[in-house]
N, CA, C and O atoms as CSV, one atom per row, in Angstrom:
chain,resi,resn,atom,element,x,y,z
A,1,UNK,N,N,-28.532,-45.595,-59.930
A,1,UNK,CA,C,-27.148,-46.264,-59.381
A,1,UNK,C,C,-26.242,-45.855,-58.491
A,1,UNK,O,O,-25.734,-44.788,-58.834
A,2,UNK,N,N,-25.702,-46.427,-57.140
A,2,UNK,CA,C,-24.391,-45.763,-56.686
A,2,UNK,C,C,-23.038,-45.532,-57.046
A,2,UNK,O,O,-22.531,-46.088,-58.020
A,3,UNK,N,N,-22.322,-44.606,-56.187
A,3,UNK,CA,C,-21.498,-44.015,-56.463
A,3,UNK,C,C,-20.268,-44.736,-56.288
A,3,UNK,O,O,-20.142,-45.159,-55.139
A,4,UNK,N,N,-19.262,-45.027,-57.114
A,4,UNK,CA,C,-17.659,-45.801,-56.817
A,4,UNK,C,C,-16.927,-44.920,-55.999
A,4,UNK,O,O,-17.145,-43.766,-56.366
A,5,UNK,N,N,-16.080,-44.980,-54.957
A,5,UNK,CA,C,-15.303,-44.770,-54.436
A,5,UNK,C,C,-13.480,-45.101,-54.949
A,5,UNK,O,O,-12.858,-46.111,-54.623
A,6,UNK,N,N,-12.972,-44.041,-55.737
A,6,UNK,CA,C,-11.919,-44.629,-55.932
A,6,UNK,C,C,-10.504,-43.987,-55.539
A,6,UNK,O,O,-10.076,-42.836,-55.441
A,7,UNK,N,N,-10.045,-45.117,-55.381
A,7,UNK,CA,C,-8.390,-45.261,-54.272
A,7,UNK,C,C,-7.725,-44.135,-55.135
A,7,UNK,O,O,-7.495,-43.851,-56.310
A,8,UNK,N,N,-7.539,-43.629,-53.775
A,8,UNK,CA,C,-6.367,-42.331,-53.808
A,8,UNK,C,C,-5.081,-43.169,-54.801
A,8,UNK,O,O,-4.881,-44.377,-54.932
A,9,UNK,N,N,-4.467,-42.172,-55.309
A,9,UNK,CA,C,-2.854,-42.744,-55.788
A,9,UNK,C,C,-1.948,-43.240,-54.838
A,9,UNK,O,O,-1.863,-42.843,-53.676
A,10,UNK,N,N,-1.167,-44.261,-55.451
A,10,UNK,CA,C,-0.132,-44.206,-54.410
A,10,UNK,C,C,1.055,-43.608,-54.430
A,10,UNK,O,O,1.962,-43.504,-53.604
A,11,UNK,N,N,0.876,-43.203,-55.610
A,11,UNK,CA,C,2.293,-41.562,-55.179
A,11,UNK,C,C,2.171,-40.921,-54.988
A,11,UNK,O,O,2.982,-40.089,-55.394
A,12,UNK,N,N,0.535,-40.233,-53.764
A,12,UNK,CA,C,0.985,-39.067,-53.436
A,12,UNK,C,C,1.101,-39.488,-51.887
A,12,UNK,O,O,0.478,-40.321,-51.230
A,13,UNK,N,N,2.266,-38.481,-51.512
A,13,UNK,CA,C,3.004,-38.444,-50.098
A,13,UNK,C,C,3.330,-37.161,-49.365
A,13,UNK,O,O,3.626,-36.220,-50.101
A,14,UNK,N,N,3.334,-36.992,-48.390
A,14,UNK,CA,C,3.372,-35.917,-47.867
A,14,UNK,C,C,5.434,-35.664,-48.617
A,14,UNK,O,O,6.129,-36.587,-49.044
A,15,UNK,N,N,5.779,-34.440,-48.536
A,15,UNK,CA,C,7.102,-34.173,-48.647
A,15,UNK,C,C,7.486,-33.308,-47.807
A,15,UNK,O,O,6.812,-32.343,-47.449
A,16,UNK,N,N,8.922,-33.666,-47.316
A,16,UNK,CA,C,9.846,-32.301,-46.660
A,16,UNK,C,C,9.943,-33.068,-45.310
A,16,UNK,O,O,9.998,-32.384,-44.287
A,17,UNK,N,N,9.968,-34.358,-45.215
A,17,UNK,CA,C,10.298,-35.267,-44.124
A,17,UNK,C,C,9.549,-34.976,-42.598
A,17,UNK,O,O,10.164,-34.756,-41.554
A,18,UNK,N,N,7.924,-35.043,-42.772
A,18,UNK,CA,C,7.312,-35.038,-41.510
A,18,UNK,C,C,6.832,-33.255,-41.705
A,18,UNK,O,O,5.950,-32.834,-40.957
A,19,UNK,N,N,7.192,-32.719,-42.285
A,19,UNK,CA,C,6.649,-31.200,-41.774
A,19,UNK,C,C,5.376,-31.059,-42.638
A,19,UNK,O,O,5.409,-30.001,-43.266
A,20,UNK,N,N,4.102,-31.898,-42.902
A,20,UNK,CA,C,3.168,-31.548,-44.005
A,20,UNK,C,C,3.147,-31.381,-45.142
A,20,UNK,O,O,4.246,-31.129,-45.637
A,21,UNK,N,N,1.957,-31.434,-46.079
A,21,UNK,CA,C,1.810,-31.606,-47.143
A,21,UNK,C,C,2.873,-30.175,-47.908
A,21,UNK,O,O,2.844,-29.026,-47.469
A,22,UNK,N,N,3.509,-30.512,-48.786
A,22,UNK,CA,C,4.298,-29.608,-49.793
A,22,UNK,C,C,4.396,-29.368,-50.936
A,22,UNK,O,O,4.092,-30.449,-51.441
A,23,UNK,N,N,4.611,-28.700,-51.730
A,23,UNK,CA,C,4.835,-28.773,-53.106
A,23,UNK,C,C,5.605,-27.888,-53.246
A,23,UNK,O,O,5.752,-26.793,-52.704
A,24,UNK,N,N,6.391,-28.729,-54.465
A,24,UNK,CA,C,7.865,-28.709,-55.212
A,24,UNK,C,C,7.665,-27.685,-56.176
A,24,UNK,O,O,6.930,-27.917,-57.136
A,25,UNK,N,N,8.424,-26.182,-56.001
A,25,UNK,CA,C,8.463,-25.247,-56.382
A,25,UNK,C,C,9.858,-25.255,-57.038
A,25,UNK,O,O,10.743,-25.430,-56.200
A,26,UNK,N,N,10.260,-25.128,-58.182
A,26,UNK,CA,C,11.223,-24.813,-59.081
A,26,UNK,C,C,11.543,-23.130,-59.734
A,26,UNK,O,O,10.709,-22.460,-60.342
A,27,UNK,N,N,13.089,-22.669,-59.385
A,27,UNK,CA,C,12.803,-21.293,-59.596
A,27,UNK,C,C,14.258,-20.986,-60.148
A,27,UNK,O,O,15.005,-21.851,-60.607
A,28,UNK,N,N,14.628,-19.320,-60.014
A,28,UNK,CA,C,16.243,-19.337,-60.571
A,28,UNK,C,C,16.688,-19.861,-59.615
A,28,UNK,O,O,17.496,-20.789,-59.652
A,29,UNK,N,N,16.090,-19.188,-58.298
A,29,UNK,CA,C,17.090,-19.297,-56.920
A,29,UNK,C,C,16.973,-20.599,-56.584
A,29,UNK,O,O,17.301,-20.755,-55.408
A,30,UNK,N,N,16.488,-22.083,-57.372
A,30,UNK,CA,C,16.915,-23.232,-56.914
A,30,UNK,C,C,15.253,-23.751,-56.251
A,30,UNK,O,O,14.287,-23.138,-55.796
A,31,UNK,N,N,15.527,-24.964,-56.461
A,31,UNK,CA,C,14.002,-26.176,-56.258
A,31,UNK,C,C,13.734,-25.644,-54.442
A,31,UNK,O,O,14.632,-25.403,-53.635
A,32,UNK,N,N,12.492,-25.588,-54.238
A,32,UNK,CA,C,12.124,-25.180,-53.043
A,32,UNK,C,C,11.054,-26.132,-52.811
A,32,UNK,O,O,10.477,-26.458,-53.849
A,33,UNK,N,N,10.568,-26.742,-51.606
A,33,UNK,CA,C,9.483,-27.469,-50.974
A,33,UNK,C,C,9.019,-25.993,-50.432
A,33,UNK,O,O,9.762,-25.192,-49.865
A,34,UNK,N,N,7.503,-25.789,-50.756
A,34,UNK,CA,C,6.321,-24.769,-50.014
A,34,UNK,C,C,5.333,-25.601,-49.686
A,34,UNK,O,O,4.931,-26.551,-50.358
A,35,UNK,N,N,4.777,-25.082,-48.201
A,35,UNK,CA,C,3.653,-25.699,-47.513
A,35,UNK,C,C,3.186,-24.017,-47.187
A,35,UNK,O,O,3.887,-23.010,-47.090
A,36,UNK,N,N,1.374,-24.252,-47.043
A,36,UNK,CA,C,0.888,-23.106,-46.696
A,36,UNK,C,C,0.743,-23.222,-45.456
A,36,UNK,O,O,1.037,-24.256,-44.857
A,37,UNK,N,N,0.224,-22.075,-44.844
A,37,UNK,CA,C,-0.190,-21.755,-43.067
A,37,UNK,C,C,-1.437,-21.613,-43.163
A,37,UNK,O,O,-1.830,-21.076,-44.197
A,38,UNK,N,N,-2.145,-21.906,-42.458
A,38,UNK,CA,C,-3.342,-20.956,-42.625
A,38,UNK,C,C,-3.612,-20.286,-41.325
A,38,UNK,O,O,-3.249,-20.988,-40.381
A,39,UNK,N,N,-4.121,-19.182,-40.990
A,39,UNK,CA,C,-3.933,-18.239,-39.764
A,39,UNK,C,C,-4.561,-19.254,-38.981
A,39,UNK,O,O,-4.020,-18.969,-37.912
A,40,UNK,N,N,-5.402,-20.361,-38.670
A,40,UNK,CA,C,-5.289,-20.904,-37.682
A,40,UNK,C,C,-3.843,-21.744,-37.280
A,40,UNK,O,O,-3.299,-21.791,-36.177
A,41,UNK,N,N,-3.568,-22.160,-38.109
A,41,UNK,CA,C,-2.261,-23.203,-37.569
A,41,UNK,C,C,-1.039,-21.981,-37.203
A,41,UNK,O,O,-0.343,-22.281,-36.233
A,42,UNK,N,N,-0.721,-20.694,-37.850
A,42,UNK,CA,C,-0.267,-19.724,-37.238
A,42,UNK,C,C,0.075,-19.074,-35.805
A,42,UNK,O,O,-0.230,-17.902,-35.585
A,43,UNK,N,N,0.653,-19.790,-34.933
A,43,UNK,CA,C,0.295,-19.098,-34.067
A,43,UNK,C,C,1.758,-18.844,-33.022
A,43,UNK,O,O,1.884,-18.720,-31.804
A,44,UNK,N,N,2.541,-18.842,-33.942
A,44,UNK,CA,C,4.168,-17.876,-33.501
A,44,UNK,C,C,4.417,-16.688,-34.183
A,44,UNK,O,O,3.636,-16.459,-35.106
A,45,UNK,N,N,5.299,-15.865,-33.977
A,45,UNK,CA,C,5.449,-14.942,-34.732
A,45,UNK,C,C,6.754,-14.913,-35.459
A,45,UNK,O,O,7.716,-15.238,-34.764
A,46,UNK,N,N,6.971,-14.640,-36.538
A,46,UNK,CA,C,7.830,-15.207,-37.539
A,46,UNK,C,C,8.188,-13.809,-37.882
A,46,UNK,O,O,7.416,-12.908,-37.555
A,47,UNK,N,N,9.764,-13.439,-38.780
A,47,UNK,CA,C,10.008,-12.371,-39.243
A,47,UNK,C,C,10.391,-12.952,-40.980
A,47,UNK,O,O,11.275,-13.737,-41.323
A,48,UNK,N,N,9.755,-12.505,-41.512
A,48,UNK,CA,C,9.425,-12.853,-43.583
A,48,UNK,C,C,10.864,-11.995,-43.840
A,48,UNK,O,O,11.030,-10.817,-43.522
A,49,UNK,N,N,12.074,-13.058,-44.632
A,49,UNK,CA,C,12.649,-12.624,-45.034
A,49,UNK,C,C,12.171,-11.916,-46.290
A,49,UNK,O,O,12.359,-10.709,-46.133
A,50,UNK,N,N,11.809,-12.091,-47.079
A,50,UNK,CA,C,11.417,-11.048,-48.350
A,50,UNK,C,C,11.344,-9.314,-47.676
A,50,UNK,O,O,12.242,-8.575,-48.080
A,51,UNK,N,N,10.407,-8.763,-46.783
A,51,UNK,CA,C,10.214,-7.576,-46.617
A,51,UNK,C,C,10.624,-7.349,-44.986
A,51,UNK,O,O,10.501,-6.198,-44.568
A,52,UNK,N,N,11.047,-8.264,-44.158
A,52,UNK,CA,C,12.247,-7.913,-42.711
A,52,UNK,C,C,10.656,-7.389,-41.873
A,52,UNK,O,O,10.987,-6.419,-41.191
A,53,UNK,N,N,9.378,-7.605,-41.706
A,53,UNK,CA,C,8.560,-7.446,-41.212
A,53,UNK,C,C,8.033,-8.745,-40.581
A,53,UNK,O,O,8.107,-9.782,-41.241
A,54,UNK,N,N,7.383,-8.758,-39.056
A,54,UNK,CA,C,6.990,-9.814,-38.873
A,54,UNK,C,C,5.507,-10.271,-39.508
A,54,UNK,O,O,4.539,-9.682,-39.988
A,55,UNK,N,N,5.917,-11.778,-39.210
A,55,UNK,CA,C,4.213,-12.455,-39.333
A,55,UNK,C,C,3.307,-12.612,-38.032
A,55,UNK,O,O,3.728,-13.168,-37.017
A,56,UNK,N,N,2.438,-12.247,-38.109
A,56,UNK,CA,C,1.883,-12.449,-36.282
A,56,UNK,C,C,1.238,-13.531,-36.112
A,56,UNK,O,O,1.285,-14.282,-37.086
A,57,UNK,N,N,0.670,-13.881,-35.266
A,57,UNK,CA,C,-0.366,-15.244,-35.185
A,57,UNK,C,C,-1.244,-14.908,-35.809
A,57,UNK,O,O,-1.535,-13.716,-35.720
A,58,UNK,N,N,-2.067,-15.780,-36.716
A,58,UNK,CA,C,-3.194,-16.017,-37.190
A,58,UNK,C,C,-2.959,-15.361,-38.110
A,58,UNK,O,O,-3.941,-14.667,-38.376
A,59,UNK,N,N,-1.704,-15.112,-39.131
A,59,UNK,CA,C,-1.807,-14.370,-40.462
A,59,UNK,C,C,-1.398,-15.434,-41.189
A,59,UNK,O,O,-0.374,-16.001,-40.808
A,60,UNK,N,N,-2.052,-15.902,-42.304
A,60,UNK,CA,C,-2.241,-17.281,-43.088
A,60,UNK,C,C,-0.364,-16.762,-43.710
A,60,UNK,O,O,-0.115,-15.558,-43.771
A,61,UNK,N,N,0.723,-17.776,-44.096
A,61,UNK,CA,C,1.849,-17.607,-44.725
A,61,UNK,C,C,2.000,-18.694,-45.344
A,61,UNK,O,O,1.107,-19.498,-45.606
A,62,UNK,N,N,3.547,-18.809,-45.707
A,62,UNK,CA,C,3.730,-19.874,-46.713
A,62,UNK,C,C,5.067,-19.883,-45.799
A,62,UNK,O,O,5.573,-18.895,-45.265
A,63,UNK,N,N,5.702,-21.751,-45.715
A,63,UNK,CA,C,6.642,-21.849,-45.087
A,63,UNK,C,C,7.665,-22.631,-46.144
A,63,UNK,O,O,7.598,-23.846,-46.329
A,64,UNK,N,N,8.597,-21.781,-46.794
A,64,UNK,CA,C,9.518,-22.448,-47.649
A,64,UNK,C,C,11.120,-23.079,-47.055
A,64,UNK,O,O,11.639,-22.319,-46.237
A,65,UNK,N,N,11.924,-24.341,-47.373
A,65,UNK,CA,C,12.979,-25.052,-47.628
A,65,UNK,C,C,13.267,-25.164,-48.859
A,65,UNK,O,O,12.405,-25.209,-49.737
A,66,UNK,N,N,14.716,-25.233,-49.104
A,66,UNK,CA,C,15.520,-26.056,-49.606
A,66,UNK,C,C,15.328,-27.349,-49.938
A,66,UNK,O,O,15.809,-28.223,-49.217
A,67,UNK,N,N,14.484,-27.725,-51.256
A,67,UNK,CA,C,14.544,-29.343,-51.385
A,67,UNK,C,C,15.508,-29.887,-51.146
A,67,UNK,O,O,15.320,-31.058,-50.817
A,68,UNK,N,N,16.773,-29.488,-51.159
A,68,UNK,CA,C,18.121,-30.252,-51.263
A,68,UNK,C,C,18.057,-30.540,-49.611
A,68,UNK,O,O,18.689,-31.452,-49.079
A,69,UNK,N,N,17.241,-29.663,-48.937
A,69,UNK,CA,C,17.436,-30.217,-47.219
A,69,UNK,C,C,16.549,-30.186,-46.568
A,69,UNK,O,O,16.477,-29.663,-45.456
A,70,UNK,N,N,15.217,-31.083,-47.513
A,70,UNK,CA,C,14.077,-31.565,-47.259
A,70,UNK,C,C,14.204,-31.303,-45.564
A,70,UNK,O,O,13.574,-30.359,-45.087
A,71,UNK,N,N,14.931,-32.060,-44.794
A,71,UNK,CA,C,14.423,-32.498,-43.158
A,71,UNK,C,C,15.434,-31.292,-42.817
A,71,UNK,O,O,15.710,-31.657,-41.674
A,72,UNK,N,N,15.851,-30.632,-42.918
A,72,UNK,CA,C,16.626,-29.707,-42.180
A,72,UNK,C,C,15.855,-28.456,-41.574
A,72,UNK,O,O,15.705,-27.527,-42.368
A,73,UNK,N,N,15.373,-28.294,-40.375
A,73,UNK,CA,C,14.487,-27.415,-39.549
A,73,UNK,C,C,14.703,-26.088,-39.822
A,73,UNK,O,O,13.831,-25.287,-40.161
A,74,UNK,N,N,16.200,-25.796,-39.629
A,74,UNK,CA,C,16.741,-24.836,-39.779
A,74,UNK,C,C,16.868,-23.926,-41.114
A,74,UNK,O,O,16.991,-22.704,-41.205
A,75,UNK,N,N,16.810,-24.767,-41.967
A,75,UNK,CA,C,16.758,-24.073,-43.389
A,75,UNK,C,C,15.415,-23.468,-43.999
A,75,UNK,O,O,15.147,-23.005,-45.108
A,76,UNK,N,N,14.499,-23.702,-42.549
A,76,UNK,CA,C,12.518,-23.416,-43.042
A,76,UNK,C,C,12.388,-21.802,-42.637
A,76,UNK,O,O,12.656,-21.251,-41.569
A,77,UNK,N,N,11.860,-21.234,-43.923
A,77,UNK,CA,C,11.893,-19.698,-43.359
A,77,UNK,C,C,10.320,-19.492,-43.954
A,77,UNK,O,O,9.807,-20.042,-44.928
A,78,UNK,N,N,9.718,-18.470,-42.988
A,78,UNK,CA,C,7.922,-18.170,-43.167
A,78,UNK,C,C,8.043,-16.895,-44.048
A,78,UNK,O,O,8.880,-15.992,-44.076
A,79,UNK,N,N,7.044,-17.113,-44.674
A,79,UNK,CA,C,7.206,-15.848,-46.015
A,79,UNK,C,C,5.744,-15.666,-46.263
A,79,UNK,O,O,4.922,-16.555,-46.487
A,80,UNK,N,N,5.503,-14.098,-46.174
A,80,UNK,CA,C,4.431,-13.726,-46.538
A,80,UNK,C,C,3.960,-14.250,-47.776
A,80,UNK,O,O,4.723,-14.034,-48.717
A,81,UNK,N,N,2.742,-14.986,-48.086
A,81,UNK,CA,C,2.477,-15.050,-49.560
A,81,UNK,C,C,2.863,-14.537,-50.997
A,81,UNK,O,O,3.267,-15.080,-52.025
A,82,UNK,N,N,2.498,-12.993,-50.540
A,82,UNK,CA,C,3.309,-11.684,-51.643
A,82,UNK,C,C,4.204,-11.446,-51.516
A,82,UNK,O,O,4.432,-10.507,-52.279
A,83,UNK,N,N,5.633,-11.865,-50.591
A,83,UNK,CA,C,6.753,-11.294,-50.795
A,83,UNK,C,C,6.857,-12.903,-51.222
A,83,UNK,O,O,7.251,-13.040,-52.380
A,84,UNK,N,N,6.494,-14.548,-50.288
A,84,UNK,CA,C,7.032,-15.480,-51.741
A,84,UNK,C,C,7.112,-15.331,-53.236
A,84,UNK,O,O,8.149,-15.466,-53.887
A,85,UNK,N,N,5.827,-15.018,-53.761
A,85,UNK,CA,C,5.365,-14.621,-54.896
A,85,UNK,C,C,6.301,-13.623,-55.491
A,85,UNK,O,O,6.633,-13.984,-56.620
A,86,UNK,N,N,6.792,-12.598,-55.159
A,86,UNK,CA,C,7.684,-11.614,-55.622
A,86,UNK,C,C,9.075,-11.929,-55.268
A,86,UNK,O,O,9.886,-11.027,-55.480
A,87,UNK,N,N,9.441,-12.853,-54.850
A,87,UNK,CA,C,10.767,-12.639,-54.605
A,87,UNK,C,C,11.547,-12.688,-55.761
A,87,UNK,O,O,12.383,-11.810,-55.979
A,88,UNK,N,N,11.394,-13.465,-56.395
A,88,UNK,CA,C,12.380,-12.839,-57.534
A,88,UNK,C,C,12.825,-11.937,-58.295
A,88,UNK,O,O,13.915,-11.840,-58.858
A,89,UNK,N,N,11.625,-11.048,-58.287
A,89,UNK,CA,C,11.759,-9.651,-58.935
A,89,UNK,C,C,12.981,-8.781,-57.583
A,89,UNK,O,O,13.748,-7.845,-57.810
A,90,UNK,N,N,12.745,-9.569,-56.131
A,90,UNK,CA,C,13.389,-8.505,-55.415
A,90,UNK,C,C,14.627,-9.040,-54.593
A,90,UNK,O,O,15.510,-8.264,-54.229
A,91,UNK,N,N,14.666,-10.455,-54.300
A,91,UNK,CA,C,14.580,-11.015,-53.360
A,91,UNK,C,C,15.270,-10.860,-51.971
A,91,UNK,O,O,15.323,-9.636,-51.852
A,92,UNK,N,N,15.757,-11.332,-50.996
A,92,UNK,CA,C,15.282,-11.539,-49.778
A,92,UNK,C,C,16.252,-10.281,-49.226
A,92,UNK,O,O,17.280,-10.020,-49.852
A,93,UNK,N,N,15.864,-9.465,-47.958
A,93,UNK,CA,C,16.661,-8.265,-47.482
A,93,UNK,C,C,17.828,-8.685,-47.312
A,93,UNK,O,O,18.345,-9.795,-47.186
A,94,UNK,N,N,18.331,-7.162,-47.332
A,94,UNK,CA,C,20.003,-7.578,-46.668
A,94,UNK,C,C,20.232,-8.680,-45.533
A,94,UNK,O,O,20.891,-9.720,-45.561
A,95,UNK,N,N,19.297,-7.968,-44.307
A,95,UNK,CA,C,19.834,-9.200,-43.296
A,95,UNK,C,C,20.045,-10.449,-43.738
A,95,UNK,O,O,20.866,-11.071,-43.064
A,96,UNK,N,N,19.546,-11.057,-44.706
A,96,UNK,CA,C,20.743,-12.513,-44.979
A,96,UNK,C,C,19.741,-13.690,-44.085
A,96,UNK,O,O,20.431,-14.637,-43.705
A,97,UNK,N,N,18.487,-13.783,-43.748
A,97,UNK,CA,C,18.032,-15.053,-42.934
A,97,UNK,C,C,17.911,-15.020,-41.864
A,97,UNK,O,O,17.555,-16.026,-41.251
């Protein structure tokens, strides 16, 4: 018997105003939209606000921005995955983004 293709749910949509697929995360520091960036997509150097070190081209990382500012490019920050995951314990560096 042939397989049936099931349609995708209608409520699946990209978040973040065209930035790409993002997931919503909530924490004590607020609500965030978070997008994973693969090494192949990472083509510029960024500074991680968690550790104040560079994220070099080719390094997988995440981009996060406040959910209420979903369309604002100025609010997006590139984080190392480990720094993003541990931000609740340590918070951003004194540089303040």
